[in-house]
SEKOL-180042 format. One line per field, with one value per residue: residue number from 1; x, z, y of N, C-alpha, C in turn. Coordinates in pm, 1 decimal. Example, Ala and Ser with C-alpha at 12.3 -4.5 7.8 and 13.67 -1.06 7.14 Angstrom:
REM SEKOL-180042
i <- (1,2)
n_u <- (1319.0,1285.0)
n_w <- (780.0,708.0)
n_v <- (-569.0,-225.0)
ca_u <- (1230.0,1367.0)
ca_w <- (780.0,714.0)
ca_v <- (-450.0,-106.0)
c_u <- (1320.0,1290.0)
c_w <- (780.0,787.0)
c_v <- (-330.0,3.0)
END
This chain:
REM SEKOL-180042
i <- (1,2,3,4,5,6,7,8,9,10,11,12,13,14,15,16,17,18,19,20,21,22,23,24,25,26,27,28,29,30,31,32,33,34,35,36,37,38,39,40,41,42,43,44,45,46,47,48,49,50,51,52,53,54,55,56,57,58,59,60,61,62,63,64,65,66,67,68,69,70,71,72,73,74,75,76,77,78,79,80,81,82,83,84,85,86,87,88,89,90,91,92,93,94,95,96,97,98,99,100,101,102)
n_u <- (2696.3,2361.9,2103.3,1778.2,1550.3,1211.0,1103.2,936.4,1049.4,1285.7,1331.1,1287.0,1493.0,1715.9,1680.6,1717.1,1505.2,1412.6,1591.1,1603.5,1504.9,1269.6,1325.4,1246.2,1414.1,1547.8,1781.5,2007.6,2191.1,2371.4,2604.4,2660.1,2833.0,2884.7,2882.8,2645.5,2494.3,2273.4,2098.2,2049.5,2033.2,2271.9,2531.0,2538.8,2596.9,2563.8,2426.1,2320.6,2163.6,1890.3,1716.4,1374.6,1040.8,777.7,549.0,636.2,707.1,714.2,576.9,791.3,976.1,839.5,866.3,1143.1,1159.6,1035.6,761.2,442.2,325.7,303.1,89.6,64.8,331.8,295.0,98.2,239.8,426.1,258.6,157.9,404.9,517.2,313.1,223.7,270.2,417.6,564.9,590.2,865.2,1059.7,1246.1,1220.1,1401.5,1531.4,1678.4,1904.0,2038.7,2307.1,2286.2,2514.1,2540.0,2543.4,2785.1)
n_w <- (529.6,599.8,801.3,867.8,1129.3,1244.4,1546.2,1693.0,1685.2,1807.1,2088.2,2054.9,1888.1,2048.2,2252.0,2125.9,2006.1,1749.0,1463.0,1206.0,899.6,656.1,340.4,68.3,-219.6,-507.0,-608.1,-460.6,-195.0,11.0,168.0,291.7,605.0,595.5,745.0,912.4,1005.2,1239.1,1332.4,1665.1,1751.8,1671.0,1575.6,1313.3,1194.4,887.4,848.2,661.7,346.6,135.5,-178.0,-227.4,-273.3,-170.9,-102.4,-27.2,235.7,582.2,888.4,1049.2,945.2,1020.6,1299.6,1338.9,1263.2,1465.5,1494.0,1544.8,1353.2,1000.3,884.6,1032.7,973.2,692.2,701.1,820.8,634.9,428.0,564.2,592.0,314.9,153.4,-10.2,-52.3,-271.0,-388.0,-661.6,-905.7,-727.3,-552.6,-326.1,-32.2,218.7,518.3,752.2,1062.5,1300.9,1588.4,1700.1,1894.0,2062.8,1913.2)
n_v <- (1109.5,1185.0,1042.9,1076.6,1046.2,1031.8,1193.0,1045.6,784.0,779.2,695.1,416.3,348.4,399.9,233.7,-15.8,-134.2,-65.2,-162.1,-128.2,19.8,140.9,277.8,500.7,560.0,710.9,589.6,355.1,458.6,409.2,186.9,-165.7,-166.2,110.2,433.6,637.1,949.8,1077.8,1361.7,1470.8,1203.0,1034.7,826.9,570.1,229.9,78.1,-243.0,-407.0,-385.4,-393.9,-401.1,-400.6,-534.1,-351.7,-480.9,-719.9,-706.8,-801.3,-930.4,-972.9,-780.0,-557.3,-565.9,-540.7,-284.0,-165.2,-163.2,-328.7,-487.6,-592.6,-466.2,-219.3,-120.1,-76.0,111.9,329.2,378.7,487.1,709.3,847.2,856.5,883.9,671.8,311.0,264.6,490.1,705.4,677.2,582.4,352.9,74.5,32.5,-178.2,-119.3,-239.5,-171.5,-61.6,97.3,326.8,504.5,842.4,984.4)
ca_u <- (2548.5,2268.2,1984.4,1679.4,1437.7,1123.8,1121.8,868.1,1123.9,1421.2,1345.6,1293.0,1626.6,1805.2,1653.4,1742.3,1377.5,1417.3,1699.1,1567.9,1423.9,1240.5,1333.4,1228.4,1503.7,1576.5,1895.0,2072.9,2301.8,2445.2,2648.9,2690.0,2951.3,2897.5,2835.0,2559.6,2480.9,2136.6,2094.7,1985.6,2050.1,2412.7,2601.9,2487.7,2654.7,2463.5,2477.6,2260.5,2078.2,1831.3,1617.2,1272.5,923.4,721.0,446.0,692.7,742.0,662.3,559.4,934.7,1035.4,781.9,923.2,1271.7,1130.5,977.0,619.5,390.3,274.5,322.0,-13.3,120.1,436.4,241.4,34.9,336.8,482.6,166.5,181.3,542.9,545.7,197.8,206.6,367.1,492.3,586.0,637.1,1000.9,1137.5,1276.5,1212.3,1519.1,1535.7,1834.3,1939.8,2146.8,2349.9,2298.8,2646.9,2522.4,2576.1,2929.0)
ca_w <- (492.0,714.6,797.3,951.3,1198.0,1313.6,1703.4,1763.2,1662.8,1876.2,2204.8,2013.3,1832.3,2165.0,2331.6,2044.9,1957.5,1609.6,1410.7,1062.6,846.0,512.6,268.1,-68.5,-293.4,-643.1,-621.3,-335.1,-156.0,112.3,157.8,406.2,660.2,584.0,865.1,889.6,1128.2,1257.6,1423.7,1780.3,1783.0,1676.8,1455.5,1274.7,1097.9,809.3,858.1,557.4,268.9,29.0,-255.4,-190.2,-317.2,-41.9,-79.0,34.7,376.4,671.3,1046.0,1114.4,922.9,1095.9,1439.1,1338.2,1238.5,1601.4,1469.7,1582.1,1249.4,861.8,849.5,1097.8,897.4,568.7,736.3,861.8,506.4,366.5,626.8,557.7,189.6,59.2,-78.0,-28.0,-393.1,-437.5,-797.8,-938.8,-615.6,-506.9,-183.9,37.9,362.3,566.8,888.2,1110.4,1443.9,1652.6,1774.6,2010.4,2030.8,1895.7)
ca_v <- (1107.1,1194.3,952.8,1128.6,967.8,1107.5,1185.6,924.6,658.7,792.9,607.9,270.2,329.7,410.3,103.7,-131.3,-202.6,-31.4,-170.4,-137.7,134.9,121.7,398.9,507.5,641.4,702.0,493.3,323.9,563.0,365.5,39.7,-222.8,-120.1,244.7,497.1,747.5,1015.8,1135.6,1456.8,1429.6,1071.5,996.2,756.4,437.9,168.3,1.2,-396.6,-486.9,-309.2,-469.1,-355.5,-497.7,-497.6,-317.3,-575.9,-838.1,-675.9,-905.2,-892.4,-956.5,-650.4,-451.4,-573.7,-474.3,-136.1,-99.5,-156.7,-435.0,-576.5,-540.4,-354.4,-93.2,-67.8,-16.0,238.6,424.6,410.5,570.7,840.4,910.5,875.3,888.1,548.9,201.6,258.8,620.4,721.1,703.3,555.4,221.5,50.5,-20.3,-218.2,-97.6,-271.1,-85.6,-80.9,228.2,323.6,595.2,978.2,992.6)
c_u <- (2462.2,2142.4,1890.0,1567.5,1345.8,1137.6,1058.3,943.7,1250.2,1427.6,1362.5,1438.7,1723.3,1801.7,1697.5,1611.8,1359.5,1560.2,1697.6,1483.8,1397.3,1241.4,1311.8,1320.1,1497.8,1682.8,1947.9,2187.9,2386.8,2492.6,2668.3,2827.1,2972.0,2843.5,2744.0,2550.9,2339.6,2132.8,2015.9,1982.4,2192.6,2448.2,2546.0,2578.9,2555.2,2522.8,2422.8,2162.2,2017.6,1733.9,1495.3,1145.5,841.6,619.4,491.0,731.3,662.1,642.9,698.8,996.3,971.6,850.4,1063.8,1262.1,1070.5,829.9,549.7,343.3,318.5,213.4,36.1,243.4,383.7,174.1,130.7,389.6,395.5,168.7,299.9,549.3,430.9,140.2,297.6,444.6,490.1,652.0,785.7,1093.9,1151.4,1269.7,1345.1,1495.3,1675.4,1816.9,2060.4,2184.3,2362.3,2424.5,2648.4,2557.0,2721.1,2955.9)
c_w <- (616.2,694.7,909.9,996.4,1258.9,1481.3,1742.2,1756.3,1760.2,1998.0,2159.7,1958.7,1946.1,2234.7,2251.1,1988.5,1796.7,1552.8,1256.8,1022.8,681.1,458.8,122.7,-135.1,-435.4,-674.8,-485.5,-301.5,-38.8,93.6,271.3,473.2,665.6,718.4,823.0,1006.9,1110.0,1348.2,1551.8,1823.0,1795.2,1549.4,1431.7,1183.2,1022.5,805.3,722.9,478.5,164.2,-42.0,-233.2,-236.5,-182.6,-13.2,-19.9,183.5,454.4,813.3,1100.5,1067.1,993.0,1254.3,1446.2,1314.6,1371.3,1589.9,1515.9,1464.6,1112.4,843.7,910.8,1022.4,768.2,597.9,757.6,737.3,429.1,431.8,595.7,413.1,93.2,-4.7,-27.8,-159.6,-442.3,-581.3,-820.6,-818.1,-596.0,-375.6,-129.4,177.3,418.1,706.7,929.3,1258.0,1486.1,1735.7,1886.2,1958.6,2021.9,1805.6)
c_v <- (1110.1,1102.3,1020.9,1036.5,1067.2,1099.5,1086.0,795.6,659.4,703.8,455.6,231.8,314.0,279.7,-21.2,-204.4,-174.9,-58.1,-185.1,-28.1,107.5,271.1,390.5,616.2,623.1,584.9,471.9,412.1,540.0,211.7,-20.1,-186.7,32.0,308.0,613.6,833.5,1076.1,1240.6,1427.3,1289.3,1020.2,919.8,618.3,389.5,66.7,-145.8,-441.2,-372.6,-398.3,-393.4,-465.4,-456.0,-468.4,-411.9,-712.2,-813.7,-773.0,-845.8,-876.1,-844.3,-552.6,-452.0,-516.9,-334.0,-76.8,-99.0,-292.1,-525.6,-498.3,-433.5,-220.7,-33.6,4.1,106.9,353.0,479.4,513.6,697.0,918.5,948.4,899.1,774.3,443.0,191.2,414.1,635.4,737.9,671.0,410.0,183.1,-14.8,-59.7,-203.3,-150.2,-208.0,-125.0,62.9,222.1,431.0,748.2,1015.6,1110.0)
END
């Protein structure tokens, strides 16, 4: 499976500052221990996945996502998805290990 990241996040991922991503899916499509590939970045291993209420996201989640605060994370989610509660989607918090350009 592919996991796409916007170019603005590539450097933070490579540097290890971004180790988590928030995704809105109809259903969970990855499992811990699974490997994913992202074009122009490389391979990832999912270390944890959790369905979460997006209102429960914290500053710690934002920092793992490479952002300074939960307000910045929520603003980015609105920019990307149009809402922090897109219709017919569940919110998933994925923690990952970047394995490099393999």
